[in-house]
PQR file with spaces between the fields and no chain letter, atoms N, CA, C, O and H, PARSE charges and radii, in Angstrom:
ATOM       1  N    UNK     1     -10.452   13.073   19.908 -0.4000 1.5000
ATOM       2  CA   UNK     1     -10.388   13.910   21.087 -0.0000 2.0000
ATOM       3  C    UNK     1      -8.926   14.214   21.383  0.5500 1.7000
ATOM       4  O    UNK     1      -8.042   13.378   21.195 -0.5500 1.4000
ATOM       5  N    UNK     2      -8.700   15.449   21.855 -0.4000 1.5000
ATOM       6  CA   UNK     2      -7.318   15.858   22.070 -0.0000 2.0000
ATOM       7  C    UNK     2      -7.293   16.963   23.122  0.5500 1.7000
ATOM       8  O    UNK     2      -8.190   17.805   23.179 -0.5500 1.4000
ATOM       9  H    UNK     2      -9.418   16.128   22.007  0.4000 1.0000
ATOM      10  N    UNK     3      -6.251   16.947   23.953 -0.4000 1.5000
ATOM      11  CA   UNK     3      -5.993   18.009   24.912 -0.0000 2.0000
ATOM      12  C    UNK     3      -4.619   18.580   24.622  0.5500 1.7000
ATOM      13  O    UNK     3      -3.648   17.842   24.462 -0.5500 1.4000
ATOM      14  H    UNK     3      -5.522   16.264   23.907  0.4000 1.0000
ATOM      15  N    UNK     4      -4.546   19.911   24.556 -0.4000 1.5000
ATOM      16  CA   UNK     4      -3.282   20.592   24.318 -0.0000 2.0000
ATOM      17  C    UNK     4      -3.075   21.571   25.464  0.5500 1.7000
ATOM      18  O    UNK     4      -3.929   22.418   25.725 -0.5500 1.4000
ATOM      19  H    UNK     4      -5.335   20.511   24.687  0.4000 1.0000
ATOM      20  N    UNK     5      -1.929   21.453   26.155 -0.4000 1.5000
ATOM      21  CA   UNK     5      -1.592   22.377   27.237 -0.0000 2.0000
ATOM      22  C    UNK     5      -0.350   23.156   26.819  0.5500 1.7000
ATOM      23  O    UNK     5       0.659   22.571   26.427 -0.5500 1.4000
ATOM      24  H    UNK     5      -1.235   20.765   25.943  0.4000 1.0000
ATOM      25  N    UNK     6      -0.434   24.494   26.909 -0.4000 1.5000
ATOM      26  CA   UNK     6       0.685   25.354   26.564 -0.0000 2.0000
ATOM      27  C    UNK     6       0.663   26.539   27.524  0.5500 1.7000
ATOM      28  O    UNK     6      -0.286   27.324   27.543 -0.5500 1.4000
ATOM      29  H    UNK     6      -1.254   24.970   27.228  0.4000 1.0000
ATOM      30  N    UNK     7       1.716   26.652   28.312 -0.4000 1.5000
ATOM      31  CA   UNK     7       1.807   27.690   29.338 -0.0000 2.0000
ATOM      32  C    UNK     7       0.577   27.607   30.237  0.5500 1.7000
ATOM      33  O    UNK     7       0.327   26.561   30.836 -0.5500 1.4000
ATOM      34  H    UNK     7       2.487   26.015   28.297  0.4000 1.0000
ATOM      35  N    UNK     8      -0.181   28.670   30.342 -0.4000 1.5000
ATOM      36  CA   UNK     8      -1.354   28.671   31.222 -0.0000 2.0000
ATOM      37  C    UNK     8      -2.665   28.509   30.448  0.5500 1.7000
ATOM      38  O    UNK     8      -3.720   28.949   30.904 -0.5500 1.4000
ATOM      39  H    UNK     8       0.022   29.519   29.856  0.4000 1.0000
ATOM      40  N    UNK     9      -2.587   27.885   29.292 -0.4000 1.5000
ATOM      41  CA   UNK     9      -3.780   27.656   28.461 -0.0000 2.0000
ATOM      42  C    UNK     9      -3.937   26.159   28.210  0.5500 1.7000
ATOM      43  O    UNK     9      -2.961   25.441   27.992 -0.5500 1.4000
ATOM      44  H    UNK     9      -1.730   27.528   28.921  0.4000 1.0000
ATOM      45  N    UNK    10      -5.184   25.709   28.246 -0.4000 1.5000
ATOM      46  CA   UNK    10      -5.511   24.325   27.915 -0.0000 2.0000
ATOM      47  C    UNK    10      -6.620   24.343   26.878  0.5500 1.7000
ATOM      48  O    UNK    10      -7.647   24.994   27.070 -0.5500 1.4000
ATOM      49  H    UNK    10      -5.977   26.292   28.423  0.4000 1.0000
ATOM      50  N    UNK    11      -6.417   23.637   25.791 -0.4000 1.5000
ATOM      51  CA   UNK    11      -7.422   23.495   24.739 -0.0000 2.0000
ATOM      52  C    UNK    11      -7.919   22.066   24.745  0.5500 1.7000
ATOM      53  O    UNK    11      -7.132   21.123   24.657 -0.5500 1.4000
ATOM      54  H    UNK    11      -5.582   23.108   25.635  0.4000 1.0000
ATOM      55  N    UNK    12      -9.232   21.909   24.850 -0.4000 1.5000
ATOM      56  CA   UNK    12      -9.860   20.591   24.791 -0.0000 2.0000
ATOM      57  C    UNK    12     -10.623   20.499   23.478  0.5500 1.7000
ATOM      58  O    UNK    12     -11.540   21.281   23.230 -0.5500 1.4000
ATOM      59  H    UNK    12      -9.871   22.675   24.922  0.4000 1.0000
ATOM      60  N    UNK    13     -10.249   19.557   22.654 -0.4000 1.5000
ATOM      61  CA   UNK    13     -10.862   19.370   21.337 -0.0000 2.0000
ATOM      62  C    UNK    13     -11.748   18.135   21.341  0.5500 1.7000
ATOM      63  O    UNK    13     -11.389   17.104   21.907 -0.5500 1.4000
ATOM      64  H    UNK    13      -9.504   18.922   22.855  0.4000 1.0000
ATOM      65  N    UNK    14     -12.903   18.246   20.708 -0.4000 1.5000
ATOM      66  CA   UNK    14     -13.785   17.111   20.455 -0.0000 2.0000
ATOM      67  C    UNK    14     -14.068   17.101   18.961  0.5500 1.7000
ATOM      68  O    UNK    14     -14.482   18.111   18.392 -0.5500 1.4000
ATOM      69  H    UNK    14     -13.195   19.085   20.247  0.4000 1.0000
ATOM      70  N    UNK    15     -13.842   15.948   18.327 -0.4000 1.5000
ATOM      71  CA   UNK    15     -14.042   15.804   16.890 -0.0000 2.0000
ATOM      72  C    UNK    15     -15.211   14.859   16.642  0.5500 1.7000
ATOM      73  O    UNK    15     -15.282   13.785   17.240 -0.5500 1.4000
ATOM      74  H    UNK    15     -13.506   15.128   18.789  0.4000 1.0000
ATOM      75  N    UNK    16     -16.128   15.256   15.760 -0.4000 1.5000
ATOM      76  CA   UNK    16     -17.295   14.437   15.429 -0.0000 2.0000
ATOM      77  C    UNK    16     -17.512   14.415   13.924  0.5500 1.7000
ATOM      78  O    UNK    16     -17.198   15.378   13.224 -0.5500 1.4000
ATOM      79  H    UNK    16     -16.070   16.128   15.274  0.4000 1.0000
ATOM      80  N    UNK    17     -18.052   13.304   13.437 -0.4000 1.5000
ATOM      81  CA   UNK    17     -18.513   13.192   12.048 -0.0000 2.0000
ATOM      82  C    UNK    17     -20.011   13.472   12.085  0.5500 1.7000
ATOM      83  O    UNK    17     -20.757   12.741   12.737 -0.5500 1.4000
ATOM      84  H    UNK    17     -18.307   12.522   14.005  0.4000 1.0000
ATOM      85  N    UNK    18     -20.466   14.527   11.391 -0.4000 1.5000
ATOM      86  CA   UNK    18     -21.848   14.987   11.532 -0.0000 2.0000
ATOM      87  C    UNK    18     -22.890   14.080   10.896  0.5500 1.7000
ATOM      88  O    UNK    18     -24.062   14.173   11.260 -0.5500 1.4000
ATOM      89  H    UNK    18     -19.860   15.121   10.861  0.4000 1.0000
ATOM      90  N    UNK    19     -22.529   13.225    9.985 -0.4000 1.5000
ATOM      91  CA   UNK    19     -23.523   12.294    9.446 -0.0000 2.0000
ATOM      92  C    UNK    19     -23.910   11.260   10.500  0.5500 1.7000
ATOM      93  O    UNK    19     -24.959   10.622   10.405 -0.5500 1.4000
ATOM      94  H    UNK    19     -21.577   13.149    9.689  0.4000 1.0000
ATOM      95  N    UNK    20     -23.055   11.105   11.497 -0.4000 1.5000
ATOM      96  CA   UNK    20     -23.315   10.124   12.546 -0.0000 2.0000
ATOM      97  C    UNK    20     -24.000   10.743   13.760  0.5500 1.7000
ATOM      98  O    UNK    20     -24.686   10.033   14.496 -0.5500 1.4000
ATOM      99  H    UNK    20     -22.203   11.623   11.574  0.4000 1.0000
ATOM     100  N    UNK    21     -23.837   12.034   13.989 -0.4000 1.5000
ATOM     101  CA   UNK    21     -24.466   12.734   15.110 -0.0000 2.0000
ATOM     102  C    UNK    21     -24.934   14.104   14.631  0.5500 1.7000
ATOM     103  O    UNK    21     -24.377   14.644   13.675 -0.5500 1.4000
ATOM     104  H    UNK    21     -23.280   12.610   13.392  0.4000 1.0000
ATOM     105  N    UNK    22     -25.942   14.671   15.277 -0.4000 1.5000
ATOM     106  CA   UNK    22     -26.432   16.000   14.853 -0.0000 2.0000
ATOM     107  C    UNK    22     -25.366   17.084   15.028  0.5500 1.7000
ATOM     108  O    UNK    22     -24.489   16.970   15.885 -0.5500 1.4000
ATOM     109  H    UNK    22     -26.394   14.233   16.054  0.4000 1.0000
ATOM     110  N    UNK    23     -25.449   18.135   14.209 -0.4000 1.5000
ATOM     111  CA   UNK    23     -24.513   19.247   14.308 -0.0000 2.0000
ATOM     112  C    UNK    23     -24.612   19.901   15.683  0.5500 1.7000
ATOM     113  O    UNK    23     -25.693   19.979   16.267 -0.5500 1.4000
ATOM     114  H    UNK    23     -26.161   18.227   13.513  0.4000 1.0000
ATOM     115  N    UNK    24     -23.480   20.368   16.190 -0.4000 1.5000
ATOM     116  CA   UNK    24     -23.423   20.986   17.509 -0.0000 2.0000
ATOM     117  C    UNK    24     -23.109   20.006   18.620  0.5500 1.7000
ATOM     118  O    UNK    24     -22.959   20.408   19.774 -0.5500 1.4000
ATOM     119  H    UNK    24     -22.602   20.304   15.716  0.4000 1.0000
ATOM     120  N    UNK    25     -23.006   18.720   18.291 -0.4000 1.5000
ATOM     121  CA   UNK    25     -22.765   17.694   19.302 -0.0000 2.0000
ATOM     122  C    UNK    25     -21.353   17.710   19.853  0.5500 1.7000
ATOM     123  O    UNK    25     -21.141   17.296   20.992 -0.5500 1.4000
ATOM     124  H    UNK    25     -23.128   18.394   17.354  0.4000 1.0000
ATOM     125  N    UNK    26     -20.386   18.172   19.085 -0.4000 1.5000
ATOM     126  CA   UNK    26     -18.991   18.131   19.542 -0.0000 2.0000
ATOM     127  C    UNK    26     -18.798   19.029   20.757  0.5500 1.7000
ATOM     128  O    UNK    26     -18.312   18.569   21.791 -0.5500 1.4000
ATOM     129  H    UNK    26     -20.559   18.508   18.159  0.4000 1.0000
ATOM     130  N    UNK    27     -19.165   20.282   20.652 -0.4000 1.5000
ATOM     131  CA   UNK    27     -18.992   21.200   21.779 -0.0000 2.0000
ATOM     132  C    UNK    27     -19.941   20.838   22.917  0.5500 1.7000
ATOM     133  O    UNK    27     -19.604   21.002   24.089 -0.5500 1.4000
ATOM     134  H    UNK    27     -19.560   20.656   19.812  0.4000 1.0000
ATOM     135  N    UNK    28     -21.119   20.348   22.570 -0.4000 1.5000
ATOM     136  CA   UNK    28     -22.096   19.924   23.576 -0.0000 2.0000
ATOM     137  C    UNK    28     -21.537   18.796   24.436  0.5500 1.7000
ATOM     138  O    UNK    28     -21.744   18.784   25.650 -0.5500 1.4000
ATOM     139  H    UNK    28     -21.392   20.215   21.618  0.4000 1.0000
ATOM     140  N    UNK    29     -20.837   17.855   23.825 -0.4000 1.5000
ATOM     141  CA   UNK    29     -20.266   16.744   24.581 -0.0000 2.0000
ATOM     142  C    UNK    29     -19.209   17.241   25.567  0.5500 1.7000
ATOM     143  O    UNK    29     -19.145   16.763   26.699 -0.5500 1.4000
ATOM     144  H    UNK    29     -20.670   17.865   22.839  0.4000 1.0000
ATOM     145  N    UNK    30     -18.389   18.186   25.150 -0.4000 1.5000
ATOM     146  CA   UNK    30     -17.387   18.750   26.053 -0.0000 2.0000
ATOM     147  C    UNK    30     -18.056   19.371   27.274  0.5500 1.7000
ATOM     148  O    UNK    30     -17.578   19.202   28.396 -0.5500 1.4000
ATOM     149  H    UNK    30     -18.441   18.575   24.230  0.4000 1.0000
ATOM     150  N    UNK    31     -19.149   20.083   27.066 -0.4000 1.5000
ATOM     151  CA   UNK    31     -19.865   20.731   28.168 -0.0000 2.0000
ATOM     152  C    UNK    31     -20.581   19.717   29.057  0.5500 1.7000
ATOM     153  O    UNK    31     -20.456   19.760   30.281 -0.5500 1.4000
ATOM     154  H    UNK    31     -19.538   20.220   26.154  0.4000 1.0000
ATOM     155  N    UNK    32     -21.334   18.803   28.436 -0.4000 1.5000
ATOM     156  CA   UNK    32     -22.143   17.839   29.194 -0.0000 2.0000
ATOM     157  C    UNK    32     -21.302   16.923   30.063  0.5500 1.7000
ATOM     158  O    UNK    32     -21.684   16.605   31.190 -0.5500 1.4000
ATOM     159  H    UNK    32     -21.436   18.767   27.442  0.4000 1.0000
ATOM     160  N    UNK    33     -20.176   16.505   29.551 -0.4000 1.5000
ATOM     161  CA   UNK    33     -19.323   15.567   30.303 -0.0000 2.0000
ATOM     162  C    UNK    33     -18.320   16.285   31.204  0.5500 1.7000
ATOM     163  O    UNK    33     -17.497   15.655   31.868 -0.5500 1.4000
ATOM     164  H    UNK    33     -19.866   16.764   28.636  0.4000 1.0000
ATOM     165  N    UNK    34     -18.408   17.619   31.214 -0.4000 1.5000
ATOM     166  CA   UNK    34     -17.610   18.435   32.125 -0.0000 2.0000
ATOM     167  C    UNK    34     -16.110   18.147   32.019  0.5500 1.7000
ATOM     168  O    UNK    34     -15.414   18.083   33.033 -0.5500 1.4000
ATOM     169  H    UNK    34     -19.077   18.131   30.675  0.4000 1.0000
ATOM     170  N    UNK    35     -15.625   17.975   30.811 -0.4000 1.5000
ATOM     171  CA   UNK    35     -14.218   17.655   30.587 -0.0000 2.0000
ATOM     172  C    UNK    35     -13.272   18.738   31.097  0.5500 1.7000
ATOM     173  O    UNK    35     -12.125   18.443   31.430 -0.5500 1.4000
ATOM     174  H    UNK    35     -16.190   18.026   29.987  0.4000 1.0000
ATOM     175  N    UNK    36     -13.732   19.980   31.162 -0.4000 1.5000
ATOM     176  CA   UNK    36     -12.862   21.088   31.569 -0.0000 2.0000
ATOM     177  C    UNK    36     -12.624   21.136   33.072  0.5500 1.7000
ATOM     178  O    UNK    36     -11.673   21.777   33.518 -0.5500 1.4000
ATOM     179  H    UNK    36     -14.664   20.219   30.892  0.4000 1.0000
ATOM     180  N    UNK    37     -13.450   20.484   33.850 -0.4000 1.5000
ATOM     181  CA   UNK    37     -13.409   20.595   35.309 -0.0000 2.0000
ATOM     182  C    UNK    37     -12.008   20.408   35.889  0.5500 1.7000
ATOM     183  O    UNK    37     -11.583   21.213   36.718 -0.5500 1.4000
ATOM     184  H    UNK    37     -14.222   19.963   33.488  0.4000 1.0000
ATOM     185  N    UNK    38     -11.294   19.390   35.485 -0.4000 1.5000
ATOM     186  CA   UNK    38      -9.988   19.118   36.088 -0.0000 2.0000
ATOM     187  C    UNK    38      -8.917   20.127   35.704  0.5500 1.7000
ATOM     188  O    UNK    38      -7.848   20.144   36.314 -0.5500 1.4000
ATOM     189  H    UNK    38     -11.639   18.736   34.811  0.4000 1.0000
ATOM     190  N    UNK    39      -9.176   20.966   34.710 -0.4000 1.5000
ATOM     191  CA   UNK    39      -8.196   21.958   34.274 -0.0000 2.0000
ATOM     192  C    UNK    39      -8.499   23.365   34.798  0.5500 1.7000
ATOM     193  O    UNK    39      -7.656   24.257   34.703 -0.5500 1.4000
ATOM     194  H    UNK    39     -10.044   20.952   34.215  0.4000 1.0000
ATOM     195  N    UNK    40      -9.704   23.561   35.351 -0.4000 1.5000
ATOM     196  CA   UNK    40     -10.068   24.871   35.869 -0.0000 2.0000
ATOM     197  C    UNK    40      -9.174   25.224   37.050  0.5500 1.7000
ATOM     198  O    UNK    40      -8.836   24.356   37.854 -0.5500 1.4000
ATOM     199  H    UNK    40     -10.388   22.836   35.428  0.4000 1.0000
ATOM     200  N    UNK    41      -8.797   26.471   37.157 -0.4000 1.5000
ATOM     201  CA   UNK    41      -7.919   26.904   38.231 -0.0000 2.0000
ATOM     202  C    UNK    41      -6.451   26.880   37.857  0.5500 1.7000
ATOM     203  O    UNK    41      -5.601   27.326   38.629 -0.5500 1.4000
ATOM     204  H    UNK    41      -9.072   27.176   36.504  0.4000 1.0000
ATOM     205  N    UNK    42      -6.149   26.363   36.679 -0.4000 1.5000
ATOM     206  CA   UNK    42      -4.746   26.317   36.236 -0.0000 2.0000
ATOM     207  C    UNK    42      -4.546   27.130   34.964  0.5500 1.7000
ATOM     208  O    UNK    42      -3.682   26.810   34.147 -0.5500 1.4000
ATOM     209  H    UNK    42      -6.839   26.001   36.053  0.4000 1.0000
ATOM     210  N    UNK    43      -5.347   28.187   34.796 -0.4000 1.5000
ATOM     211  CA   UNK    43      -5.247   29.024   33.605 -0.0000 2.0000
ATOM     212  C    UNK    43      -6.518   28.965   32.784  0.5500 1.7000
ATOM     213  O    UNK    43      -7.541   28.453   33.239 -0.5500 1.4000
ATOM     214  H    UNK    43      -6.049   28.447   35.460  0.4000 1.0000
ATOM     215  N    UNK    44      -6.448   29.488   31.584 -0.4000 1.5000
ATOM     216  CA   UNK    44      -7.604   29.511   30.688 -0.0000 2.0000
ATOM     217  C    UNK    44      -7.859   28.131   30.093  0.5500 1.7000
ATOM     218  O    UNK    44      -6.931   27.407   29.732 -0.5500 1.4000
ATOM     219  H    UNK    44      -5.617   29.904   31.215  0.4000 1.0000
ATOM     220  N    UNK    45      -9.136   27.791   30.000 -0.4000 1.5000
ATOM     221  CA   UNK    45      -9.537   26.533   29.375 -0.0000 2.0000
ATOM     222  C    UNK    45     -10.414   26.877   28.180  0.5500 1.7000
ATOM     223  O    UNK    45     -11.390   27.616   28.305 -0.5500 1.4000
ATOM     224  H    UNK    45      -9.889   28.380   30.293  0.4000 1.0000
ATOM     225  N    UNK    46     -10.057   26.335   27.023 -0.4000 1.5000
ATOM     226  CA   UNK    46     -10.763   26.602   25.775 -0.0000 2.0000
ATOM     227  C    UNK    46     -11.367   25.301   25.260  0.5500 1.7000
ATOM     228  O    UNK    46     -10.653   24.320   25.057 -0.5500 1.4000
ATOM     229  H    UNK    46      -9.264   25.735   26.921  0.4000 1.0000
ATOM     230  N    UNK    47     -12.662   25.294   25.052 -0.4000 1.5000
ATOM     231  CA   UNK    47     -13.343   24.141   24.461 -0.0000 2.0000
ATOM     232  C    UNK    47     -13.454   24.373   22.964  0.5500 1.7000
ATOM     233  O    UNK    47     -13.822   25.461   22.521 -0.5500 1.4000
ATOM     234  H    UNK    47     -13.242   26.091   25.217  0.4000 1.0000
ATOM     235  N    UNK    48     -13.132   23.346   22.186 -0.4000 1.5000
ATOM     236  CA   UNK    48     -13.178   23.462   20.732 -0.0000 2.0000
ATOM     237  C    UNK    48     -13.905   22.232   20.176  0.5500 1.7000
ATOM     238  O    UNK    48     -13.441   21.102   20.328 -0.5500 1.4000
ATOM     239  H    UNK    48     -12.833   22.463   22.546  0.4000 1.0000
ATOM     240  N    UNK    49     -15.038   22.469   19.536 -0.4000 1.5000
ATOM     241  CA   UNK    49     -15.789   21.399   18.888 -0.0000 2.0000
ATOM     242  C    UNK    49     -15.603   21.490   17.385  0.5500 1.7000
ATOM     243  O    UNK    49     -15.888   22.522   16.777 -0.5500 1.4000
ATOM     244  H    UNK    49     -15.415   23.387   19.412  0.4000 1.0000
ATOM     245  N    UNK    50     -15.123   20.407   16.788 -0.4000 1.5000
ATOM     246  CA   UNK    50     -14.865   20.377   15.348 -0.0000 2.0000
ATOM     247  C    UNK    50     -15.705   19.256   14.745  0.5500 1.7000
ATOM     248  O    UNK    50     -15.650   18.110   15.189 -0.5500 1.4000
ATOM     249  H    UNK    50     -14.891   19.569   17.282  0.4000 1.0000
ATOM     250  N    UNK    51     -16.487   19.610   13.721 -0.4000 1.5000
ATOM     251  CA   UNK    51     -17.354   18.629   13.086 -0.0000 2.0000
ATOM     252  C    UNK    51     -16.996   18.479   11.617  0.5500 1.7000
ATOM     253  O    UNK    51     -16.809   19.458   10.894 -0.5500 1.4000
ATOM     254  H    UNK    51     -16.532   20.542   13.360  0.4000 1.0000
ATOM     255  N    UNK    52     -16.908   17.235   11.204 -0.4000 1.5000
ATOM     256  CA   UNK    52     -16.511   16.890    9.840 -0.0000 2.0000
ATOM     257  C    UNK    52     -17.672   16.245    9.108  0.5500 1.7000
ATOM     258  O    UNK    52     -18.495   15.561    9.715 -0.5500 1.4000
ATOM     259  H    UNK    52     -17.059   16.440   11.791  0.4000 1.0000
ATOM     260  N    UNK    53     -17.736   16.462    7.805 -0.4000 1.5000
ATOM     261  CA   UNK    53     -18.690   15.772    6.954 -0.0000 2.0000
ATOM     262  C    UNK    53     -17.979   14.589    6.300  0.5500 1.7000
ATOM     263  O    UNK    53     -16.948   14.748    5.646 -0.5500 1.4000
ATOM     264  H    UNK    53     -17.067   17.018    7.312  0.4000 1.0000
ATOM     265  N    UNK    54     -18.539   13.426    6.487 -0.4000 1.5000
ATOM     266  CA   UNK    54     -17.971   12.230    5.870 -0.0000 2.0000
ATOM     267  C    UNK    54     -18.050   12.326    4.347  0.5500 1.7000
ATOM     268  O    UNK    54     -17.121   11.928    3.644 -0.5500 1.4000
ATOM     269  H    UNK    54     -19.376   13.296    7.019  0.4000 1.0000
ATOM     270  N    UNK    55     -19.162   12.855    3.846 -0.4000 1.5000
ATOM     271  CA   UNK    55     -19.357   12.965    2.396 -0.0000 2.0000
ATOM     272  C    UNK    55     -18.489   14.062    1.784  0.5500 1.7000
ATOM     273  O    UNK    55     -17.859   13.855    0.746 -0.5500 1.4000
ATOM     274  H    UNK    55     -19.916   13.178    4.417  0.4000 1.0000
ATOM     275  N    UNK    56     -18.457   15.230    2.428 -0.4000 1.5000
ATOM     276  CA   UNK    56     -17.683   16.354    1.895 -0.0000 2.0000
ATOM     277  C    UNK    56     -16.192   16.246    2.213  0.5500 1.7000
ATOM     278  O    UNK    56     -15.360   16.900    1.583 -0.5500 1.4000
ATOM     279  H    UNK    56     -18.968   15.399    3.271  0.4000 1.0000
ATOM     280  N    UNK    57     -15.871   15.411    3.201 -0.4000 1.5000
ATOM     281  CA   UNK    57     -14.480   15.210    3.634 -0.0000 2.0000
ATOM     282  C    UNK    57     -13.820   16.544    3.990  0.5500 1.7000
ATOM     283  O    UNK    57     -12.708   16.859    3.566 -0.5500 1.4000
ATOM     284  H    UNK    57     -16.546   14.881    3.713  0.4000 1.0000
ATOM     285  N    UNK    58     -14.574   17.317    4.798 -0.4000 1.5000
ATOM     286  CA   UNK    58     -14.097   18.640    5.183 -0.0000 2.0000
ATOM     287  C    UNK    58     -14.774   19.045    6.487  0.5500 1.7000
ATOM     288  O    UNK    58     -15.739   18.413    6.917 -0.5500 1.4000
ATOM     289  H    UNK    58     -15.478   17.061    5.143  0.4000 1.0000
ATOM     290  N    UNK    59     -14.262   20.100    7.110 -0.4000 1.5000
ATOM     291  CA   UNK    59     -14.869   20.642    8.317 -0.0000 2.0000
ATOM     292  C    UNK    59     -16.151   21.376    7.930  0.5500 1.7000
ATOM     293  O    UNK    59     -16.149   22.204    7.019 -0.5500 1.4000
ATOM     294  H    UNK    59     -13.478   20.613    6.761  0.4000 1.0000
ATOM     295  N    UNK    60     -17.255   21.064    8.633 -0.4000 1.5000
ATOM     296  CA   UNK    60     -18.533   21.722    8.354 -0.0000 2.0000
ATOM     297  C    UNK    60     -19.078   22.456    9.577  0.5500 1.7000
ATOM     298  O    UNK    60     -20.067   23.182    9.477 -0.5500 1.4000
ATOM     299  H    UNK    60     -17.256   20.391    9.373  0.4000 1.0000
ATOM     300  N    UNK    61     -18.439   22.269   10.722 -0.4000 1.5000
ATOM     301  CA   UNK    61     -18.861   22.956   11.933 -0.0000 2.0000
ATOM     302  C    UNK    61     -17.685   23.168   12.858  0.5500 1.7000
ATOM     303  O    UNK    61     -16.806   22.314   12.973 -0.5500 1.4000
ATOM     304  H    UNK    61     -17.635   21.680   10.803  0.4000 1.0000
ATOM     305  N    UNK    62     -17.676   24.342   13.531 -0.4000 1.5000
ATOM     306  CA   UNK    62     -16.563   24.671   14.411 -0.0000 2.0000
ATOM     307  C    UNK    62     -17.101   25.612   15.487  0.5500 1.7000
ATOM     308  O    UNK    62     -17.547   26.716   15.176 -0.5500 1.4000
ATOM     309  H    UNK    62     -18.390   25.035   13.437  0.4000 1.0000
ATOM     310  N    UNK    63     -17.062   25.183   16.748 -0.4000 1.5000
ATOM     311  CA   UNK    63     -17.546   25.996   17.856 -0.0000 2.0000
ATOM     312  C    UNK    63     -16.465   26.098   18.918  0.5500 1.7000
ATOM     313  O    UNK    63     -15.694   25.160   19.121 -0.5500 1.4000
ATOM     314  H    UNK    63     -16.700   24.286   17.000  0.4000 1.0000
ATOM     315  N    UNK    64     -16.409   27.251   19.601 -0.4000 1.5000
ATOM     316  CA   UNK    64     -15.444   27.425   20.686 -0.0000 2.0000
ATOM     317  C    UNK    64     -16.108   28.075   21.886  0.5500 1.7000
ATOM     318  O    UNK    64     -17.115   28.771   21.765 -0.5500 1.4000
ATOM     319  H    UNK    64     -17.036   28.013   19.436  0.4000 1.0000
ATOM     320  N    UNK    65     -15.524   27.832   23.036 -0.4000 1.5000
ATOM     321  CA   UNK    65     -15.955   28.487   24.266 -0.0000 2.0000
ATOM     322  C    UNK    65     -14.730   28.570   25.177  0.5500 1.7000
ATOM     323  O    UNK    65     -13.993   27.596   25.333 -0.5500 1.4000
ATOM     324  H    UNK    65     -14.705   27.267   23.134  0.4000 1.0000
ATOM     325  N    UNK    66     -14.523   29.735   25.772 -0.4000 1.5000
ATOM     326  CA   UNK    66     -13.437   29.898   26.737 -0.0000 2.0000
ATOM     327  C    UNK    66     -14.056   29.969   28.118  0.5500 1.7000
ATOM     328  O    UNK    66     -15.032   30.684   28.345 -0.5500 1.4000
ATOM     329  H    UNK    66     -15.122   30.527   25.646  0.4000 1.0000
ATOM     330  N    UNK    67     -13.476   29.218   29.033 -0.4000 1.5000
ATOM     331  CA   UNK    67     -13.999   29.171   30.397 -0.0000 2.0000
ATOM     332  C    UNK    67     -13.073   29.913   31.334  0.5500 1.7000
ATOM     333  O    UNK    67     -13.339   29.989   32.533 -0.5500 1.4000
ATOM     334  H    UNK    67     -12.684   28.637   28.849  0.4000 1.0000
C-alpha cells in the first residue's frame, strides 16, 4: 500500500497478489475501506489497484478511479 501526494493530486495504491485474493480486490478494498475520505477536498484523489500473479511474477490486473 502506498500514498503519493504531488501538488493537488493524491494517488492511493493498493497492491494484491491474486492467487491469494480474487481479481478486482485491490481497487475494491480502497473503496470499501474509504481510504480516500481524508484526502477529499484537497484536490484530485486517484485510486489505483494493482494485482500481481505470484506464479507469473508480473502485473495481471490494474484498475483506476478518480474521485
